[in-house]
C-alpha positions in Angstrom: -158.6 -8.6 165.9 -155.9 -8.1 163.6 -154.9 -10.9 160.8 -152.0 -12.2 162.7 -154.0 -12.7 165.9 -152.9 -9.7 167.7 -155.7 -7.6 169.1 -156.1 -4.2 167.6 -157.1 -2.5 171.0 -157.6 0.9 168.9 -160.6 -0.7 167.2 -162.1 -1.9 170.7 -161.7 1.5 171.9 -163.7 3.2 169.2 -166.1 0.5 169.5 -166.7 1.2 173.2 -167.0 4.6 172.8 -169.7 4.3 170.5 -171.6 1.8 172.6 -171.5 4.0 175.5 -174.0 6.4 173.7 -176.4 3.8 173.5 -179.5 3.8 175.9 -177.7 0.9 177.8 -174.4 2.4 177.4 -175.7 5.7 179.1 -177.4 3.9 181.8 -174.2 2.3 182.7 -172.2 5.3 182.6 -174.9 7.1 184.8 -174.3 4.4 187.5 -170.6 5.0 187.3 -171.0 8.4 187.7 -173.2 8.1 190.8 -171.0 5.8 192.5 -167.9 7.8 192.1 -169.9 11.0 193.0 -170.8 9.5 196.4 -167.4 7.8 197.2 -165.1 10.7 196.2 -167.4 13.9 197.1 -165.6 16.3 198.7 -161.9 15.4 198.0 -159.6 17.9 197.5 -156.1 18.5 196.3 -154.1 19.6 193.5 -154.5 17.4 190.4 -157.1 14.6 189.6 -156.2 12.1 186.9 -158.8 10.2 184.8 -157.2 7.2 182.7 -159.9 5.9 180.3 -160.7 5.4 176.7 -162.6 8.8 175.6 -162.2 12.3 176.8 -165.9 12.8 176.5 -166.8 10.6 179.4 -165.7 12.9 182.5 -166.2 11.4 185.9 -166.1 12.4 189.5 -167.7 16.0 189.1 -168.0 16.3 192.7 -164.4 16.5 193.7 -162.5 19.8 194.2 -159.1 19.6 192.8 -157.2 22.5 191.0 -156.3 20.7 188.1 -158.4 17.7 186.3 -156.7 15.9 183.8 -158.2 13.1 181.4 -156.1 10.7 179.1 -157.4 9.0 176.0 -155.5 6.8 173.7 -156.3 8.7 170.5 -156.4 12.2 169.4 -159.6 13.8 168.0 -160.2 17.2 166.8 -161.3 20.0 169.1 -160.0 18.2 172.1 -159.9 20.5 175.5 -156.5 21.5 176.9 -157.0 19.5 180.1 -156.8 16.1 177.8 -153.4 14.1 177.2 -153.4 11.7 174.4 -151.2 8.7 175.7 -151.4 5.0 176.4 -152.9 3.8 179.9 -149.7 1.7 180.7 -147.3 4.6 179.8 -148.3 7.7 181.2 -146.4 11.2 180.3 -146.5 12.6 183.9 -143.9 12.5 186.8 -143.8 10.7 189.8 -145.9 11.5 192.8 -147.6 14.2 190.9 -151.5 13.1 191.4 -153.6 13.3 194.2 -156.4 11.2 192.8 -156.4 8.7 189.7 -159.3 7.2 188.3 -159.1 3.9 186.2 -162.3 4.0 184.0 -162.1 0.5 182.0 -158.4 1.3 181.3 -157.2 -2.1 182.6 -160.0 -3.9 180.7 -158.8 -2.5 177.3 -155.1 -2.4 177.6 -152.6 -5.2 176.5 -150.8 -5.1 179.7 -153.2 -4.4 182.6 -150.5 -4.9 185.4 -148.6 -2.1 184.0 -151.7 0.0 183.9 -151.8 -0.1 187.8 -148.0 0.2 188.1 -148.1 3.3 186.2 -151.1 4.7 188.0 -149.2 3.8 191.2 -146.1 5.5 190.0 -147.7 8.9 189.2 -149.9 8.8 192.4 -148.5 10.5 195.3 -148.1 8.7 198.9 -151.6 8.8 200.8 -153.3 9.7 197.3 -156.3 7.7 196.2 -157.0 5.5 193.2 -160.4 4.5 191.8 -160.5 1.6 189.6 -163.6 0.6 187.4 -163.7 -2.6 185.5 -166.1 -5.2 184.3 -167.2 -8.2 186.3 -166.6 -11.6 184.6 -169.2 -13.2 187.5 -172.1 -11.6 186.2 -174.8 -11.7 183.1 -172.5 -9.3 181.3 -169.5 -11.8 181.9 -172.0 -14.9 180.6 -172.8 -12.9 177.7 -168.9 -12.2 176.7 -168.6 -16.1 176.9 -171.7 -17.0 174.9 -171.3 -14.7 171.8 -168.4 -14.4 169.8 -168.6 -10.8 168.9 -166.3 -8.2 170.6 -168.2 -5.0 170.2 -168.7 -2.6 173.0 -167.9 -3.7 176.6 -167.3 -7.3 175.3 -164.1 -6.4 173.7 -162.8 -5.9 177.1 -161.0 -8.4 179.3 -163.4 -8.9 182.3 -160.8 -9.2 184.7 -161.6 -10.4 188.3 -162.1 -8.1 191.0 -159.9 -10.4 193.6 -157.1 -10.3 191.1 -157.3 -6.4 190.9 -157.3 -6.1 194.7 -154.4 -8.6 194.9 -152.5 -6.3 192.5 -153.4 -3.2 194.3 -152.1 -4.7 197.7 -148.9 -5.7 195.9 -148.4 -2.4 194.8 -148.7 -1.3 198.4 -152.3 0.1 198.4 -154.8 -0.3 201.5 -158.4 -1.1 200.2 -161.0 1.1 201.4 -164.1 0.0 199.6 -164.9 -2.5 196.9 -168.1 -3.6 195.4 -169.9 -4.4 192.3 -172.7 -2.6 190.9 -175.6 -2.5 188.0 -177.6 -5.6 187.8 -179.5 -4.6 184.7 -179.7 -7.2 181.6 -177.0 -6.6 179.2 -179.6 -6.1 176.4 -181.0 -2.7 174.8 -184.4 -1.7 175.5 -186.6 1.0 174.1 -186.1 4.5 174.9 -188.8 4.9 177.5 -187.5 1.9 179.4 -184.0 2.9 179.2 -184.9 6.2 180.9 -186.3 4.6 183.8 -183.4 2.4 184.1 -181.1 5.2 184.1 -183.0 6.8 187.0 -182.8 3.6 189.0 -178.8 3.4 188.1 -178.2 6.8 189.5 -178.8 5.5 193.0 -175.4 3.9 192.8 -175.7 1.5 195.6 -173.5 -1.8 196.1 -175.3 -4.9 195.6 -175.4 -7.5 198.1 -174.3 -10.7 195.8 -170.9 -9.8 193.5 -173.0 -9.9 190.5 -173.2 -6.5 189.3 -172.1 -5.7 185.7 -169.0 -3.8 186.9 -166.9 -3.3 190.0 -165.6 -0.1 191.7 -162.4 -0.5 193.8 -161.1 2.3 196.1 -157.9 2.1 197.8 -155.2 4.4 199.1 -151.6 4.5 198.7 -149.7 3.6 201.9 -146.7 5.7 201.4 -145.5 8.7 202.9 -145.2 11.7 200.4 -141.8 12.8 199.4 -140.6 15.9 201.1 -138.2 17.9 198.7 -135.5 19.4 200.5 -133.0 22.1 199.3 -129.5 20.9 198.5 -126.9 21.5 201.8 -124.6 24.5 201.9 -121.1 23.4 201.5 -118.4 26.3 202.0 -116.2 24.1 199.9 -118.2 24.2 196.8 -118.7 28.1 196.8 -116.8 29.7 193.8 -115.0 33.1 194.4 -116.1 35.8 191.7 -114.3 38.8 191.1 -117.3 41.5 191.8 -120.5 41.0 193.7 -123.6 39.0 192.0 -126.7 41.1 192.3 -125.0 44.3 193.7 -124.5 47.2 191.5 -120.8 48.2 190.7 -121.3 51.8 192.7 -122.0 49.6 196.0 -119.2 47.2 195.1 -117.0 50.1 194.6 -118.1 52.0 197.7 -117.5 48.9 199.8 -113.8 48.5 198.7 -112.8 51.7 199.0 -114.2 51.6 202.8 -112.1 48.4 203.4 -109.1 50.3 201.8 -109.4 53.3 204.1 -109.8 51.1 207.4 -106.7 49.0 206.4 -104.6 52.4 205.8 -105.8 53.6 209.3 -104.7 50.5 210.9 -101.3 50.9 209.5 -101.0 54.2 210.7 
């Protein structure tokens, strides 16, 4: 946190990216990948956009999109061409240009989470899907955030309520398709051997009966017809006369004018 009381989200982004490389972080990421691979498997389209905190954490590998774009808030050396550096609440893409948008803790680590959802809705085409992943405050992970004062790793995020995110999506014209919480693992680091067993269990990616998982995943569809771009109507009054022919050789144009001249002289005779 900055000295004037304003949260420095760039520091928290870097802290989360380092934490995700720990055994507990890798187990969490494995669970999230399993959930999205199952829920989004087989989806096709033109463009898939993942809005997150790091370009090193790709998700939804089972989808079939012609172009997959990832955004991250900071530039790093040797970044692939498919990565765009931008804030999650100000996306540099035109409206109705994406078929799938994945928000990977983007709202958790943003000063304006509602604007993150609005921007995602703006770039998503009608009938496109959004997958939102966020930390669950009603979990042991949320309890740890309240108890401990440090804000490293995931505990630097907002831990927004799932019901609030669902309400915001409905207000933006989305229809919920699926919503659940996942990963009931204790928020503590464990030895490497036990963490490997934990990763194997997390790959199942099944939702819990009780809403107490460490994170939630919300799938929703944008209920808005995709815009159909039509060509401008042909208006004769707007046609400008040009001397000569556009796209026709001068020889052809001269031959045509000569033929018209002969026809006119024959009619006069």
